[in-house]
N, C-alpha and C positions, 0 to 999 in steps of 0.2 A: 525481593518480595513481589513487586508489581511485575517483574520480568517473568516470574513463574506463572502468572495468570495469562500473560500475553507474550508468548515466546516469539522470537523473530521468525517470520515465515516469508520474508521478501528479500531477494538477493541484492547485493550491493549496487550493481548497475541499474537494476529496476528501481531501487530506492532513489538513486540520483535522478533518474528520468521522471519518477513521480513527483519528486520535490520541485524540479525545474518546471514541469508542466503545470503543477499546482500553483506555483508562484505566479506564472503568467496568467492563469485563469483567475487567480485571486486578486492580483494587484495591477496587472498591465491591461489585459483585455477588457474587463468590465468598465473601466474608467473611460475607455475610448469608444466602445461600440454599443454597449448594452445598458439598458435602463429598465427599471421596473422588475417584473418577475423573472425575466431572462437574466438580468444582472444578478439577481439573488441566487438563481440556480447555478450560474457560472461561479459565483463567489463560494457557494457551498461546496461544489465539486472541487474547486481549487483548494479550499481549506482541507478537505479530505485527502487530497493528493499531498499537500504539504505535511499534514499530520502523519499519514502512513509512510511517507518517505523519511521523515525525521525519526519516527519510532521503529519502523521496520516490521510493523504488524498490519496485516490486512484481514479484517473480520470475514470478508467474502471468501478469501483463500482458506481461512480456518474452517468455515462451513463446508467448503468443497474439498477439504483435506488436500490442498495444494501447498507445496513448500518449494519455493525457488531459491531459498537461502543457501542450499548446497550442504547443509548440516544434516548428519544422520540423526534420526530420532531413535529412541529406545524401541526395541522390538523389530529391528531390521528394516524400518521404513525410512525413507528419505526422499530424495528427489526422483528416484527411479521407480517408486511405488513399492508394493509389498515384496518381501523377499521370497525367493523360490527355494524352499529347502526345508 
């Protein structure tokens, strides 16, 4: 049901990288180095990274029609762009 609204558009390796980087921004880095508004911004960006890595959906990719998941979409579109034919 929810998967139909937010299809996976992020590849497996990228999901792992987003999750790890988001984890560090969210939990490790702000506690050591940042305070105030910079800590809030780093935590927010880390939360976005963890969430998009866990779910596999990136709203910016959806807006720009980018799909790194490697799955073919209906209509001949996938990772390589529009079909020529």
